[in-house]
N, C-alpha and C positions, 0 to 999 in steps of 0.2 A: 235383373239386368235392365239398365236404362234404355229407353228408346232413343233414336237419333235426335228427335226433337227435344227430349228432356235434357240430353247432353249438350245440345246447342244452347238451350235456355240458361243452364247454370254455368256455362263457360267451359265445361269439361272437354267438349269436342274440339274447341278452338285450341286448347292447350295440347291435346293429343295430336292434332294436325301439325302443330309446330314441332313437337318432339319427334314425330315420325318423319317429317320432312327433313329434319336435321340428321336423323339416323340414316335415312336412305341416301342423303347427300354424301355422308361420310363413306358409306359402303360403295357408292358409285365411284368416289374418288380413288379408293383403294383398288378397285377393279379396272378403272379406265386407264390409269397410267402409273408410272413408278413412284415409289415413295421418294420425296425430296426432303431437303433440310427443314423447311417449315412444317411439313406433316410430321416428320420425326420429332420435332420440338413439341408438337401438340400431343403426340403419342406418349412422350415422356412427361407431359404436363397435364393439361385439363382433360385429356381423353383417357388417361391411365385408369382412373378409378371407375368411370362409367363402363369401360370395356371389361374390366375385371368383374364388375357386377353382372354384366351380360354373359359371362362365361367365356370371354375371349381375352384373357389376361395378356398384357403385352409381355413378350419374352424377355428374359433377363438380359440377353446380349443387346437388345435394342435400348435398354435402359442405361446400361453401363459401358457399352462399347464405344470406341472412337467413332464420332459421328460420320466422318468421311468414309470409314471402313464399313460401317453399318449400311449407309446409303448405297455403297458400291455392291455389297453382298446382296441386298434386297433387289437391286437392279438386275443382277445376274439371275436371281431366282424368278423375278417377274418375267424376264425374257424366256427362260427355260419353260416356265409354266404356261404362259399365255401367248407367246409371240412366235418363237422359232418353229420350223417345220416339225411336226409330230407333237406339238404342244396341245393343251386343252383349249382349243379356240373358244373365245367368249362370244362368238357370233351364232345367232339362232340358225342361220342358214347352214352353217357347217355342222352344228350339233344335230340338226334335224334332217338334213339332206346329204351331208358329206361334201357340199360344194359351197363356194363363196357367192354372196350377193344373189340369192335366190328370192323367191316370193316373200319370205319373212322380212327381208330388208325393205322391199317395196311397201309392205303393209306398215312397218314401223315408220318409214318416211312419211306415209300418208297421215298417220296419227299425229306426228309432229307438226306437219304443215297445217292440218285442220285445227290444231289447238295452239297455233302461234308459238311453237317451241322451235328455236333455231338450233339445228344440228350443225355443229362445226367440227370438221376433221381436225383432231389433234395430231394424228399421224396419218401417213398415206394409206396404211392398211386398215383403217378403222371405217366401219360401215354403220348405217343406222340401226341395225339389229344387234349391235354390240351390247352385252349385258350391262356394262357400266353406263352406256348412254340411256338404256331403258330405265335403269335405276335413277338416273338424273331426271328423266322425264317424270317419273312417279314423285320424286322429291319436289319438283316444280309444281306439280298438281296439288300436293299437300300444302305447299306454301301459298298457292293461289286460293285454295279453299279457306285457309286461315285468314288471309287478307279479306276475302269476301265476308267472312263472319265478323271481322273487325269493323267492316263498313256497315254491318247490319243487313247485308244483302243475302238473305237466306235462299232466295231462288237461284242466284248465281252459284252459291256454295253447293246447292244440291246438284246442279248440272255438273260441276267440276267433280264432285264426289262420285257421281255415277260414271263419269268418263274414266276416272282413275280405277274404279273397280272393274270396269269392262276391260281396260288395258291389262290390268294385272291378271285377269282370268284368261283373256283371249290370246295375249301375246307373250306372257311370261310364265303362266301357271303350268304349261305343259312341258317345259324344258329347263327353266332356270334352277329349280331345286335339284334336279338330277345333275345339271352342269356343276353346281356348287359342290355336290357330293363327290363327283368325279375329280374336280380340281383339288378338293381337300385331300383326297386319297393320294393324288399324284404329288402334292406339295412336299418338298424336302425341308423347307424352313417352317418352323412352328407358327410364325406370324401369319403366313398365308393359309396354312391349314386351319388356324383358329378363325381367321376372318372369313374364309369360305364357308366354314360350318355356321358361323354367325349369320352370314347373309342368307344361307338356306333356311335357317330357323326363322329369321325375321320375315322372309317372304312367305313361308308356309303358315306362320301365325296369322299373317294378313289374310291369306286365302281361307283359312279355317273360319274366319269371322264373316266372310262375305259369300262363300260358296255353299249351296245346298248339299246335303250329305251324299246324294247320288252322284252329283257332278264332282264332288271332292274325291269319291272313290275312283272315278274315271281319271282324274288328274294324278292320283296316287299311282295308279297302274301305269300311266304314261311315264311318270318320273322314276319308275322302277327300271326303265331301260337306260342303257348307256348311249353314247353318241353313235350316230350312223357312220359306218366305215364303208367307203366306196372302194370296190376292187380296182387295183391298179391295171392300167391298160399297157401291156408290154409293147404293143405297136406304137402307141403314142410316145413312149419313152425312147424307142429306137429312132423314130422320125424326128423327135425334138432334140436328140443328142444328150438327153439328161442321163 
């Protein structure tokens, strides 16, 4: 296996950074908000073959169905899977604590701020610890590393490389693979089932390359758990009128 320096010298690592950046960007887009007409066009076009090769073949109804109907059906599935009450929330705080906007959200916001990544709310209910936002951040770091290598700035590339690995391990490694598995199991449309399975595989593949065996076992044990469920408080429901 080539060392990092050897891969940088022969250009392999720059190409890998570009490819992984594009892959994480696509997965982030699928998780962060609904499929629209431009993304559907891409799924029917240039993304169709790469996704099939990755084991996430685009379902037949997405390829042949009426575009407006396909987009509408996927929007319904997206809302049911990720947004509405009882859905598989894509936020670290909810998955790990059962509550919104807890410490994981603050940590994620600090990572973004310290690394010049601008977090922009796409929707009112989106927070910094959203899995899609985290994937976007990793994608941006891959792209920045590739740009630094293009400039011949190996020192800057190394700093970005280490930042990306730390973020993957510390903020995503303990819960996103489990979240992907949970979401894939809950999905009723094969598109989201396949994309969640792909996201989980891609992330776990990254982790296996950068995490020592003992730490990887710890991450595997933590990802064997499901989301935290907080017991409902009858007193709160009565007082709130819910």
